[in-house]
N, C-alpha and C positions, 0 to 999 in steps of 0.2 A: 504493500500500500504506500509505503514511503517513497518507493521508486516512482510510482505513478504520480505522486504529488510533485516530486522533483522534476519529472518530465513536463508536467503541466506548467510548473513555474518557469522552466526554461523556455517553453514555447511562448508563454505570456511575455517573458522578458524580451524575446526576439521580436515579437510583434510591436511592443512599445518602442524598442530601440529603432526598428525600421521606420516608424512614423516620425522619429526625430530628424531623419535625414531626407524626408520627402514630404513637402507640404503644398506649395502652390506657386503659380506665376500668372502674369497677365498675358493672355494670348491675343486679345483684340481691344485696342491697337497694341501690337507687341511691345512689351517693355524692353528696356535696354538689354537685359540678360536673355530674354526670349529672342531678340534679334541676333544675339550671338549663337544661340541654339539653332537658329534658322540659317546661319552662315551669311547674314546680311550686314553684320558689323565686321570690322577688320579682324581676321584670324590672328594677326600679329598681336592684337590687344586682348582678344577674348581667349582666356586660358581654357584648357580642357575641362577644368573643374567647373567653369561657368557654363560651358556648352553642354556638359553631360550631367550636371547636377543643378539645373536651373531652379528647381523648386525649393532648394535650400538656401539660395542666395537672398540676402536682405533680412534674414531673421535677426532680431535684436530685441532688447528690453522694450516693453511697451511704454508709451508716454508722449511721443511726438505730438505737438511741438514743444513740449517741455525740454529744457536744456539737457544735453548730454545723452539723449535717448532716440536715435544714435547720435554720436558726436558730429558737429559740423565738419564738413569735409569727407565724411563717411556715410552720407545719407543713402548712397546707392548700395553699398555693401553691408551696412549695419555692422554688427559685431563679427560677422562671418568673414574670416580672412580669405576664403576662396574667391570672394568677389571684389577684392581690393582694386583690381585693374579697372573696374567699372566706375571708380571715383574720379578718374581723369575727366576733366571738364574742358571742353573746347567747342567753339561754335561750329566747327566743320567735321569733327572726328566721328560723330555718331550718326547712323542712318535715322532719318526722321519720318514719322508718320504724317501724312497730309491730314489736316483736320480743319473744320470750320466751327465758329462759335455757334452755340445753340445746343439742341438735343444731340447727344452722342451716346452710343452704347459702349460699355466697358465689360469685357468678359474675362473671367479668371478660370484657370484649370487647377482644381484642388486635388492634388494626388493623395493627400491624407487629410480629409476634412476634419475640422475641429469645431466644437461649440464656439459660437462667434459672438463677440460683443458688438462689432460694427465694421463696416468698410468706410473709409474716408478718402476724399480726393482733394489735393491741394494743387495750386499752379503758381508758377513764378510770376513776379510782378512785371508789369510793362516797364522796360528800361533796365532790367536786370543785366548783370555782366556775365555773358555766356562763356567767357574765357577765364573765369575764376572758379575755384572749388565751390560746390553747392553747399550753402549754409542756410540757416533759418532766415537770414536777412534777404536771401534770394527770393523767398516765397511770400505770398499772401497767406498768413497763418490762420485765416478763417477758411475752413474747407468749403469748396463750392458745391460739394455733394456729400451727403452722409446717408448711408444705408444701414439701418439698425438690424442687428442680428438677433437680439432678444434672447441670447444664450442658447439658441438652437443650432443644430448642425445644418449648414446650407447644402444644396445640391452640389454635385461634383464640378459643374461648369456654370456657375451663376453669372447672369448678365445684369448689369445695372444701367438704367437710363438716367443720364445726368445732363444738366444744362451747363455747358462749358462757357465761361465768361469771354467777352470780347478781348482779343489780343491780336497783335500783328507780328509776323516773323516767327523766329525760333523760340520755343518755350519748353519747359519741362513740367510734366504733370507727375505729382508724387502720390502714388496710390498706396494705401495702407490697409492691411487686414488685421484687425485686433482680435486675438484669440481670447475666448472667455475662460478656457480650462487650463491655460498655462500663463506664465508671466510675460510672454513674448508677443510681438507684432511682426508681420511680414511687410517690409517696405520695398516698393518697386518704383523705379524711375522710368518714365515714358517720355521719349523725345518726340516732340511734335512740331510741325510747321503749319502755321495758319495760312490757309490758301484763300485769299480774297479775290484771286484773278478769275476771269471768265474762262471756262473750259475751252481748250483749243482743239481743232481738228488736226493739228500738226504736232503730235506729242513725241514723235520718234526722230532722234538725231542720227543722221547718216553721213555727215561730212562737214567740211569747213572750207570756206574761201579765206585763205590766209595770205594776204598781200605782203610778202616779205621783201619785195623788191619793186622798184620803178621799172616800167617797160618803155620801149621805144617804138616809133612808127615802124610797122612791118612785123612786130611781134604779135603773138596770139595766145589765147588761153582757152583750153579745151575742157569741157565737162564730160566725164565718163561715168556711166551709170552701171552698177553691178547688181544683179539678182544672184542666182546660183553661179552664173558666169557673166562676163561683160556683155551688155546689150549695146553692141556697136552702133546699131541703127538709131539709138536714142542719144547719141553724142551731139553736142552743139559746140560752136566755137565763137568766141568773141575776138574780133580782129581789132588791133590798136592802129588807128589811122593817123595819129600824131603823137609827138613826144608829150604834149600837154595832157592828152587823154590817157597817157600811160602812167601818170602819177598814181602811187599806191591807193590813195583814198578814192580816186576817181574810177580806176578800172575795176576795183573790187565792188563798188556800188553798182557800176554798169553791168557787171557780170551777174550780180544778184538780181537786178531788175530783169535781165534777159532770162534767167532761170524761172523767175516768177511768171513771166509772160508766156514762155514756150512750153512749160511743163504743167500738166494738170495735177500731178501727184507729188510735186516738190515745191518747197518754198525756201528761200534763202534770205537771211537777215536777222533781225532781232524781234522777239515776241512783243506785241503791243497789248494794251489793256483790253482790247476787244476780242482777243483770242487769235488774231491774225499775226502775220510775220511781215515786217517791213524791211526793205533793203536799206543798208546803212553804209557810210564810208568807213573803211577799215575791215576788221574781221567780221564775216557773216557766217552764221551757223546754218547748215542745210538740214531741213526737216522734211519728213514725209508723213503720210497718214498711218494710223495705228495698224490697219490690216494690209498695208502695202507689202509687196514682195521685194521691194528694193532693200538691199542689205547695206550698200555703201555707195558713196559718190566721191570720185577723186577728181582733183583739179590738176591739169598738166599745163605748165608754162613752156611755150616754144619761143625762145628768145635767142637772137644772134649775139647779144652781148653776154659777157661773163660777169656775173654778180661778184662783187668783192666783199668777202666776209671779213668781219672784224673780230679780233680776239685779243684780250689783254688780261693776262693772269697775274694776280697780285703776287709779289715776291714771297716765296716760302722761306721758312727757317732753313739754315744750313744743316742743322742737326735737330733730330727728334729723339727724345729719350725712350728707350724700351722699358716697359714696366712688366716684369715677368714675361717677357717675350711679346707683349702687346704694344701696339702703336696706333695712334689716331691722328690723321692729318686733315686739317680744314683747308679746302681749296675754294678760293673766291676770285671774282674778277668781273669783267664786262665782256659782252659779245653781241653779235648781231641779234636783235630782237626776233623771237620766234624760231631761231635756229636750233638744231639738235646738237647738244654738247655732251661729250663723253670724257670722263677723267679716269685714268688708270694708274695703278701703282704696280710697278714691276721690279723684280730683283735684278742683280747684276747679271744673272744667267738668263734673263728675260722671262722668268716665271711670273705669271700674273698673280698678284696677291689680292687685288680688289679692283672692281670697275663699277662706276656709277654713271647713270645717264639722266639728263634733265633737259627739258625744253626751256630755253632762255625766256624770261618774262618780257613783258612789253617795255619795261624800263631798262632792259639790256643787262641787268645784273644777274649773277648766278652765285650759288653757294652750295657746296656739298662736302661730304666727309668720306675719306678713304680710310679703311680700317684693316688691321691684320693681327693675327695671333700666332704664337709659336714661331716668331721671327727671330732671326739672328742678326747681330750687329753687322753693319756693312753698308755698301753703296746701293742706293735704290733710285729709281726714276719715276717722277710723276709726269705723265703725258696727258695733255688736254687737247682735244680736237673738236672742231665745230663744222657742221655740214648743213646745207640747205639747198634744195632744188638742184639746178644744174651747175651751181657755183663750185669752184675749186675748193676742196676742203682746206682748212687752215689748222695747223697743229703746232703746239709749243711744248717743249720739254724743260723740266728743271730737275737737276740732280740734287739728292739729299743724302744724308747719312743717318742711319739709325745706330744709336750708341747705347751701351749698357749704363746701369745706375740711374734709375728713374729721376729722382728729384734732387739728389745731392744733400738730402736732409737726414733726419734721424728718427722718423716716425714709421713704425711698422703698420702694415695693413693686414686684415684678415682675408680679404679677397681683392682681386682686380675687377673693377666694375665693368660689365654687369654679370660676371660669372657667379653662379650659385645664388642668383638674386632671390630665389624663393626662401632662402634661409636667413635673410637679413632681419635683424631685430634691433631694438633700441640698444645703442652702444656699439653696433657693428661698425668696423672701420674698413673703408674700401679705398683702393688706389684708382684714381682717374687717369687713364692713359693719356688723355689729351693735354694735361698740364703737369703731370708728375706729382700731384698733391694728394693728400689723404683726407678723406671726409668721414665724419662720424654720424651715424643715424641718430636722430634726436629721440628723447624720451617721450613717453605719453602716447596718446592715440595717433599722433602724426607719424609714428614709426611705421605704420602700415604703408605710408606713401613711399617709403624707401624701396618697396617691392615692385613699384609700378614703373615699367619702362617698355617702350617700343621705339623703333627708329622713327616712326611717324608720330609718336606721342612721347617726347622725352622731357615733358614738363618738369619732372623731378630728378632729372639726371644731374648728379652732383657737379657743381661748378659751371654747368652749361645750360641746363633747362631754365625756362622762364620762371619757374617757381621752386628752384632747387633749395633755396634758403628756408622754405617751409618745412623741409624734411631733413636737411643735413646741416652740419656745422663743419667749417673748414678747420682741420687740425694742424696741418703744416706740410712741409715737403717730405716726400717719401725717401727712404734710404736708397 
């Protein structure tokens, strides 16, 4: 009899334990963690624990908007370290749900339903700073929607009809599920974009008119249309009849107007408030209809002149210090706007260590990083090349040396950043390869930010990120 009781107790324990690790998430509109689960947010930022254990993310002590539950800066993850990467806040980094003010439905999937106190929905204030960590100051702390649970267990996939307040642009909705039979609440961040524009019949982008050079009389620009293969019979050509008409802003707009006139299923230009697309001077995006078979549109320039590309690479350091075999080199400069630029780091034996590509912005400036690990001291080359259209490529090389002894100081580090980033805790010291300095992870709740890093979201990277001082303290030069 005792054995039966022990077995029953073991089974009960397993059932209770299982419910601790599986609770719920918002499926419509998908919350930030659900977007990771659906592979709609950057996989570089979404950890496997977020993608595969979404229902456990955001569990924290109940009480919001009371202070510290969860702490400011950790509203997305709550007390659950698995979701720390979700606390990165930037206007562009997260995929957004289109939404309009007024009646909206919010649907949860409760993988382990609990007796419920309530569901509440908060929204960021108009004018909030989307590039700073989420805090209570970011939100209107009066919920715009409250659904009482009355201590009952909800259905597995409850839907709540809520009236969303008027907002414009990007906002965050903070959805909370307060459990009645535990001390916790589940907190979910939903990224939304308020869409006040008229619906357009041209939603699909298939190409770009990119006027990267002036043309001359006798030059021409050809539009090529592709479905599964090139539709050669659908090509059109804009002939440049004078040097004046060949100015970048003029021929680009003329070509966009020609596309809009001669194609029934293509529009080139910039979207207007009426849902249409208008030709503009400069870069014109090419759109087609939602059900169109067109997959892409390419623009070919036929010019007798050879475009002269520009490239100016800022002077690199003669030497870069190796930190436990790692190095990081910042490459900056100016080049022809809209051109394709590649930077490569190679060894003396011409072995490629790293290569990065970027399209130069409209201001002509570029900045990228070359990184390597397990490197040896010696001579290396940084090569930068720029290409565009039929222009002759331009390349410039600079020789550098990688040398031992990182910082010339006396401070030891536990790790070279970002190696073993998942194990960083308050007090952890890391060596930053870019500057040879050691940084220490701060005490308190902000220590969780030390674990957050991706090349596309390096806000807390010690010494370099825009918010690194929130998570790290500079200790000194490394040994």
